[in-house]
Legacy VTK file of the C-alpha trace (Angstrom):
# vtk DataFile Version 3.0
C-alpha trace
ASCII
DATASET POLYDATA
POINTS 260 float
4.445 13.638 -8.315
7.307 11.222 -8.922
6.692 7.551 -9.635
7.169 5.301 -6.632
7.550 1.655 -5.692
5.399 0.072 -2.996
7.075 -2.686 -0.976
4.687 -4.800 1.102
6.017 -6.981 3.896
4.789 -10.291 5.283
2.982 -10.893 8.550
0.087 -13.282 8.090
-3.362 -11.756 8.546
-1.742 -8.494 9.620
-0.820 -8.014 5.971
-4.382 -6.826 5.434
-3.201 -3.517 6.928
-1.584 -2.967 3.523
-5.084 -2.482 2.122
-5.640 0.489 4.409
-2.339 2.012 3.285
-3.299 1.596 -0.375
-6.749 3.113 0.267
-5.181 6.286 1.639
-2.627 6.470 -1.162
-5.475 6.310 -3.682
-7.452 8.998 -1.826
-4.447 11.254 -2.278
-4.092 10.436 -5.972
-1.014 8.277 -5.462
-0.669 5.031 -7.417
2.476 2.877 -7.354
4.357 2.272 -10.578
5.668 -1.058 -9.208
4.782 -3.383 -6.326
7.155 -5.843 -4.635
5.759 -8.141 -1.957
6.710 -10.895 0.442
4.302 -13.508 1.837
0.969 -11.851 2.697
2.346 -8.696 1.139
2.722 -10.687 -2.078
-0.904 -11.833 -1.940
-2.269 -8.336 -1.308
0.147 -6.817 -3.810
-0.758 -9.309 -6.523
-4.473 -8.713 -6.040
-4.103 -4.964 -6.282
-1.677 -5.152 -9.199
-4.196 -7.259 -11.111
-7.451 -5.432 -10.400
-6.416 -1.922 -9.244
-9.682 -1.943 -7.311
-9.254 -1.234 -3.602
-12.936 -1.857 -2.806
-12.790 -5.286 -4.422
-9.580 -5.984 -2.506
-11.153 -4.950 0.790
-14.089 -7.284 0.181
-11.679 -10.112 -0.627
-9.994 -9.564 2.728
-13.294 -9.535 4.621
-14.283 -12.847 3.010
-10.872 -14.519 3.507
-10.910 -17.635 5.695
-7.690 -19.327 6.774
-9.756 -22.372 7.750
-10.411 -22.983 4.065
-6.745 -23.847 3.535
-5.719 -25.155 6.971
-6.991 -28.702 6.544
-4.502 -30.203 9.006
-5.196 -29.359 12.652
-2.602 -27.247 14.447
-3.248 -29.356 17.561
-0.849 -32.004 16.210
2.248 -30.099 15.089
5.452 -31.547 13.700
4.032 -34.815 12.487
5.002 -36.071 9.050
2.606 -33.953 7.032
1.999 -30.393 5.854
-1.107 -28.337 5.321
-2.507 -29.385 1.944
-0.833 -27.332 -0.782
-3.670 -28.129 -3.175
-6.158 -26.179 -1.062
-3.845 -23.154 -1.044
-3.514 -23.430 -4.827
-7.303 -23.591 -5.151
-7.748 -20.532 -2.951
-5.279 -18.453 -4.972
-6.809 -19.607 -8.252
-10.210 -18.500 -6.938
-8.810 -14.978 -6.544
-7.518 -14.554 -10.099
-7.854 -17.773 -12.108
-5.284 -20.460 -12.832
-3.842 -18.954 -16.010
-3.001 -15.406 -14.893
0.636 -14.470 -15.417
2.724 -12.028 -13.395
3.833 -10.121 -16.487
0.235 -9.387 -17.509
-0.925 -7.477 -14.426
-2.013 -3.836 -14.598
0.839 -2.789 -12.296
4.321 -4.377 -12.630
4.614 -6.770 -9.714
7.228 -9.107 -8.215
6.581 -11.707 -5.486
9.615 -12.514 -3.342
10.514 -15.981 -2.090
13.657 -17.782 -0.945
15.532 -20.384 -2.977
16.800 -22.936 -0.456
19.331 -24.327 -2.926
21.235 -21.042 -3.004
20.023 -19.652 0.334
19.025 -16.487 -1.510
15.948 -14.268 -1.770
14.656 -14.194 -5.347
11.908 -12.363 -7.205
9.796 -13.292 -10.192
8.734 -10.855 -12.910
7.046 -13.412 -15.137
5.351 -16.777 -14.890
2.185 -18.101 -13.290
0.830 -15.738 -10.621
-0.541 -18.461 -8.352
2.792 -20.285 -8.359
4.723 -17.087 -7.597
2.484 -16.022 -4.728
2.207 -19.540 -3.340
5.997 -19.791 -3.201
6.169 -16.435 -1.427
3.732 -17.538 1.301
4.900 -21.150 1.722
5.920 -20.906 5.371
8.373 -23.675 6.327
6.772 -26.475 8.397
3.266 -25.415 7.298
3.509 -25.962 3.534
5.770 -27.951 1.264
8.320 -25.910 -0.693
7.547 -25.072 -4.318
9.900 -26.653 -6.853
10.308 -24.359 -9.860
13.035 -24.119 -12.510
15.642 -26.003 -10.473
14.831 -23.937 -7.363
13.273 -24.939 -4.049
11.161 -21.965 -2.986
9.750 -21.069 0.424
8.289 -18.010 2.154
10.252 -14.868 1.310
10.174 -13.866 4.970
12.851 -16.458 5.707
15.441 -13.971 4.413
13.650 -10.803 3.294
10.308 -10.020 4.888
10.219 -6.373 3.761
12.025 -6.645 0.412
13.328 -3.118 -0.092
16.742 -4.487 -1.061
15.123 -6.605 -3.765
13.382 -3.492 -5.085
16.753 -1.720 -5.253
18.273 -4.674 -7.061
15.446 -4.415 -9.595
16.560 -0.841 -10.285
13.512 0.762 -8.669
13.467 4.131 -6.893
11.341 6.116 -4.430
10.675 3.012 -2.382
7.899 3.211 0.195
8.001 0.085 2.373
5.244 -1.100 4.689
6.280 -3.281 7.648
3.417 -4.886 9.583
5.564 -6.657 12.199
7.934 -3.791 13.054
7.161 -3.718 16.787
6.713 -7.461 17.191
7.424 -9.007 20.577
6.307 -12.165 22.392
4.308 -11.273 25.492
3.091 -14.816 26.120
4.558 -17.953 24.507
1.946 -20.107 22.815
1.372 -23.539 24.364
0.983 -24.915 20.852
4.410 -25.976 19.555
3.686 -24.983 15.974
2.321 -21.575 16.910
5.284 -21.008 19.239
7.604 -21.811 16.339
5.800 -19.156 14.336
6.164 -16.640 17.172
9.926 -17.173 17.169
9.987 -17.082 13.367
8.274 -13.688 13.357
10.640 -12.311 15.983
13.538 -13.312 13.744
12.087 -11.831 10.562
11.152 -8.607 12.367
14.769 -8.109 13.394
16.079 -8.874 9.907
13.585 -6.489 8.315
14.772 -3.561 10.411
18.336 -4.163 9.253
17.183 -3.552 5.661
15.198 -0.374 6.262
18.169 1.540 4.841
17.278 0.345 1.337
13.883 2.062 1.449
13.318 5.789 1.045
10.499 5.658 3.574
9.256 2.917 5.913
5.800 3.097 7.455
4.683 0.782 10.237
1.001 0.105 10.934
0.546 -0.850 14.582
-0.924 -4.305 14.051
1.619 -6.595 15.698
-0.768 -7.420 18.542
-3.145 -9.165 16.127
-2.851 -12.914 15.608
-1.000 -13.945 12.422
-3.770 -16.415 11.569
-6.623 -14.301 12.911
-8.568 -14.145 9.669
-11.896 -12.914 11.009
-13.953 -9.968 9.809
-13.697 -7.919 12.976
-9.900 -8.105 13.143
-9.555 -7.611 9.391
-11.674 -4.456 9.495
-9.618 -3.083 12.374
-6.287 -3.868 10.704
-7.371 -2.125 7.505
-8.346 0.901 9.605
-4.962 0.897 11.329
-3.279 0.750 7.927
-5.284 3.815 6.907
-4.362 5.623 10.121
-0.672 4.885 9.594
-0.692 6.105 5.988
-2.571 9.273 6.945
-0.081 10.067 9.702
2.785 9.619 7.229
1.186 11.424 4.276
3.275 14.582 4.631
6.443 12.467 4.496
5.131 10.523 1.505
4.228 13.662 -0.434
7.548 15.279 0.437
9.363 12.230 -0.936
7.410 12.271 -4.176
7.186 16.010 -4.892
LINES 1 261
260 0 1 2 3 4 5 6 7 8 9 10 11 12 13 14 15 16 17 18 19 20 21 22 23 24 25 26 27 28 29 30 31 32 33 34 35 36 37 38 39 40 41 42 43 44 45 46 47 48 49 50 51 52 53 54 55 56 57 58 59 60 61 62 63 64 65 66 67 68 69 70 71 72 73 74 75 76 77 78 79 80 81 82 83 84 85 86 87 88 89 90 91 92 93 94 95 96 97 98 99 100 101 102 103 104 105 106 107 108 109 110 111 112 113 114 115 116 117 118 119 120 121 122 123 124 125 126 127 128 129 130 131 132 133 134 135 136 137 138 139 140 141 142 143 144 145 146 147 148 149 150 151 152 153 154 155 156 157 158 159 160 161 162 163 164 165 166 167 168 169 170 171 172 173 174 175 176 177 178 179 180 181 182 183 184 185 186 187 188 189 190 191 192 193 194 195 196 197 198 199 200 201 202 203 204 205 206 207 208 209 210 211 212 213 214 215 216 217 218 219 220 221 222 223 224 225 226 227 228 229 230 231 232 233 234 235 236 237 238 239 240 241 242 243 244 245 246 247 248 249 250 251 252 253 254 255 256 257 258 259
């Protein structure tokens, strides 16, 4: 089989569907040579690139609690404060330590974020892993931007939620992209202003992602858009992982045909 690149898109808790995709790839003896991820796809991708242990990754997802980092109530949106960045830093450090570097992972990995100074999606191939992932998941309004090397970095989904183009720019081939918000639509606007902002934000990034499908060799789309982006509970997580598995299994003939 040919080497391939796995591109993992953002989507909040729905990014745990990536774990199901990876489980099925492993069952079929398929292991990515590179991983590129945006937002939650960066978190899942980083964890797998470091440990290469899908069972450990699945347990991490089942234990994940958004409440541990959301210290500011969403009942009072758009006041002059963010969610505490320090708690997000602590959470990421608890996953892999505070001195793990991107260039030292078992699988080459690149988190994608957006530099507001240049209005450009960027990727990191070296440097502190927590910083790189935190920049990739720093959703505007929720968390303060990350200032790094004369850049102001925010969530990669602002410009490139499924970063197949970035993977191409890195010179990578046989790109299999996973989009977890491909069929996103707003059935009922949230009454919470902040959550409504996020609904609109996801509608925008879903549309932009589809425009960049052409840069991937194959795009697979787990049907998880109906799940809440901040629904980090065990029941939903288990179901999203299962839907990721189902999606990968239904696309396995296409995947193997691409890589043969």
